[in-house]
Structure formats: C-alpha cells, structure tokens
C-alpha positions in Angstrom: 0.5 7.4 19.6 4.1 7.2 21.3 3.5 3.3 21.5 2.7 3.1 17.8 6.0 4.7 17.1 7.8 2.5 19.3 6.1 -0.5 17.7 7.0 0.8 14.3 10.7 1.5 15.4 10.9 -2.0 16.9 9.5 -3.6 13.7 12.1 -1.7 11.6 15.0 -2.9 13.8 13.7 -6.5 13.5 12.4 -6.9 17.0 9.1 -8.3 16.1 8.0 -9.6 19.6 8.7 -6.2 21.1 6.7 -4.5 18.4 3.9 -6.8 19.1 4.1 -6.0 22.7 3.9 -2.3 22.1 1.0 -2.8 19.7 -0.8 -4.9 22.4 0.0 -2.2 25.0 -1.5 0.5 22.7 -4.6 -1.6 22.1 -5.2 -2.0 25.9 -4.6 1.7 26.7 -6.9 2.7 23.7 -9.7 0.4 25.0 -9.4 2.3 28.4 -9.8 5.6 27.0 -12.1 4.5 24.2 -9.6 5.6 21.4 -10.8 3.5 18.4 -8.4 5.1 16.1 -5.5 3.8 18.2 -6.9 0.3 18.4 -7.2 0.3 14.6 -3.8 1.6 13.9 -2.3 -1.0 16.4 -4.1 -3.7 14.7 -2.8 -2.7 11.3 0.7 -2.7 12.9 0.1 -6.1 14.2 -1.1 -7.2 10.9 2.2 -6.2 9.2 4.2 -8.0 12.1 2.2 -11.2 11.3 2.7 -10.7 7.6 6.5 -10.4 8.0 6.4 -13.5 10.1 4.5 -15.4 7.5 1.4 -15.9 9.6 -1.2 -14.6 7.0 -4.2 -15.8 8.8 -3.5 -13.6 11.7 -2.5 -10.8 9.5 -6.0 -11.1 7.8 -7.7 -11.0 11.1 -5.8 -8.0 12.5 -6.4 -6.1 9.3 -10.0 -6.9 8.9 -10.6 -5.9 12.5 -9.0 -2.5 11.6 -11.1 -2.2 8.7 -14.3 -2.7 10.8 -13.2 0.0 13.1 -12.2 2.3 10.3 -15.6 2.0 8.8 -17.4 2.6 12.2 -15.3 5.7 12.9 -15.2 6.9 9.2 -11.4 7.2 9.0 -10.3 6.7 5.5 -6.7 6.6 6.4 -7.1 3.5 8.5 -9.0 1.8 5.7 -6.3 2.6 3.3 -3.7 1.3 5.4 -5.6 -1.9 6.2 -6.7 -2.3 2.5 -3.1 -2.1 1.4 -2.0 -4.7 4.0 -4.8 -7.0 3.1 -3.8 -6.7 -0.5 -0.3 -7.7 0.4 -1.4 -10.6 2.5 -3.8 -12.0 -0.2 -1.0 -11.5 -2.6 1.3 -13.6 -0.4 -1.5 -16.3 -0.1 -1.6 -16.3 -3.9 -5.2 -15.1 -3.9 -4.7 -12.6 -6.6 -8.4 -11.5 -7.3 -8.8 -10.6 -3.5 -5.5 -8.9 -3.7 -6.5 -6.8 -6.5 -9.9 -6.1 -5.0 -8.2 -4.4 -2.1 -5.9 -2.5 -4.4 -9.0 -1.1 -6.2 -10.6 -0.1 -3.0 -7.6 2.0 -2.2 -7.9 3.6 -5.5 -11.6 4.4 -4.9 -10.9 5.9 -1.6 -8.2 8.4 -2.9 -10.4 9.3 -5.9 -13.2 10.0 -3.6 -11.0 12.1 -1.3 -9.3 14.1 -4.0 -5.9 13.2 -3.1 -4.2 13.2 -6.3 -0.7 12.5 -5.0 -1.7 9.3 -3.3 -4.2 8.4 -6.1 -1.2 8.4 -8.7 0.8 6.3 -6.2 -2.0 3.8 -5.8 -2.2 3.5 -9.7 1.5 3.1 -9.8 1.2 0.4 -7.3 -1.5 -1.4 -9.3 0.8 -1.1 -12.4 3.5 -2.8 -10.4 1.0 -5.5 -9.3 0.3 -6.3 -13.0 4.0 -6.0 -14.0 5.1 -8.9 -11.7 2.2 -11.0 -13.1 3.6 -10.3 -16.5 0.4 -8.5 -17.4 2.3 -5.8 -19.3 -0.8 -4.2 -21.1 -2.5 -3.7 -17.7 0.7 -2.4 -16.1 1.0 0.2 -18.9 -2.6 1.3 -18.6 -2.2 2.0 -14.8 1.2 3.7 -15.2 0.0 6.0 -17.9 -3.1 6.8 -15.6 -0.7 7.6 -12.8 1.3 10.0 -15.1 -1.9 11.7 -16.1 -2.7 12.3 -12.5 0.8 13.6 -11.5 0.9 17.4 -11.4 3.8 19.6 -11.6 4.6 19.2 -7.8 5.2 15.5 -8.2 8.3 15.3 -10.3 10.0 12.4 -8.5 6.8 10.2 -8.7 6.5 11.1 -12.4 10.1 10.0 -12.9 9.5 6.7 -11.1 6.4 6.2 -13.2 8.2 6.9 -16.5 11.0 4.5 -15.5 8.2 1.8 -14.7 6.9 2.3 -18.2 10.3 2.0 -19.7 10.8 -1.3 -18.0 7.6 -2.7 -19.4 8.7 -1.7 -22.9 12.1 -3.2 -22.2 10.6 -6.4 -21.1 8.4 -6.6 -24.2 11.5 -5.9 -26.5 10.1 -2.5 -27.6 13.6 -1.0 -27.0 12.8 2.4 -28.8 10.1 3.0 -26.5 11.9 1.8 -23.5 14.5 4.4 -24.3 12.3 7.2 -24.9 10.7 6.6 -21.5 14.1 6.3 -19.7 15.1 9.6 -21.3 11.9 11.2 -20.1 12.5 9.9 -16.5 16.2 11.1 -16.6 15.1 14.5 -18.0 12.9 15.1 -15.0 
C-alpha cells in the first residue's frame, strides 16, 4: 500500500506521470502476489489521474476495471471509490444521467452498509450535483435527507448541509429562509 500512498502524494504535488508510474508498479506487484484489492485501488488512482488530464476514456476504463474487481472480491469501499470516480467522469463528459446513476449506487452501498456518516455525505453530494444543474428543488430534497441522517456526532457535516440549504434559498430569492439556515449553520 506504500506505492498507493506514493502515487497519491505524487498526484497531490502535481507529478501526474510519477503517480501513474507508482500505480503501475502497484498493479504489477499486486498481480505477482494476487492482491486484487491493490490492483483495484491502483486502477481507481489511475482513473483519477486520467480524469485530471482530461482523458475521460482512459478514466472510464480504469474505474470500470476497478468496479469489476471490487464486485469479484466483494469490497464495497472499492466500489464506492470507483462509482464516485465514474460519476465525476460521466459528469465531465456531460452524460448527466450516467453520472447520476453512479451517485445513486454510492447512496445504495452506504444505505446497505449502515454507514450513516458517509450516507449523509453522499446525499449532500447528490444535492450539490442538482444545485449546479439549477435543479434547486431536488437539491433541497437531498440536503434535507442528509440533515435528517446526521446524528449528534456530525455537527460539522450538518453545518455544511445547512449552509448548502441556505445557498439554495438565496439562489431562489427566498432570503428569509436563507437567513434562517445560515443562522442554523453558524449556531452549530
């Protein structure tokens, strides 16, 4: 997994070719020891690199390969990562229905796992998806679902969600409601 971390660090520092090299090395080593999770994680890493570089076709290939492995070894964490990447890639291609499809798969995985923290974040991300498409009604629905999922240990996430709700109301000229949710966000 050190190679994955090196690939991630290289990506963050802008050394994309170096990151690809680390991910390829991880894939080769993982094949040698039959570590399928390592292969899948490296493929999602490569998918992100190709997305950053604007090579959406290669990004799709890498992430779909990761999905296949994730399904084969039954690793929801790999599936979530690959589905999120696929959603972003399809969004970049302007294929919004496919992007939305993968966002909904992430929600389903988190709902099935009982991971309420990540489920709330997934709904918030879906709200953001709709917000940037000017579909404020759907954005609000998803933000409110996220708020209802948040528990008492998730104050920072709840504050962000209230802020997002306020943004929708501000965008739709419902300023009293916007102020109400801004105040709720600040109060947390």
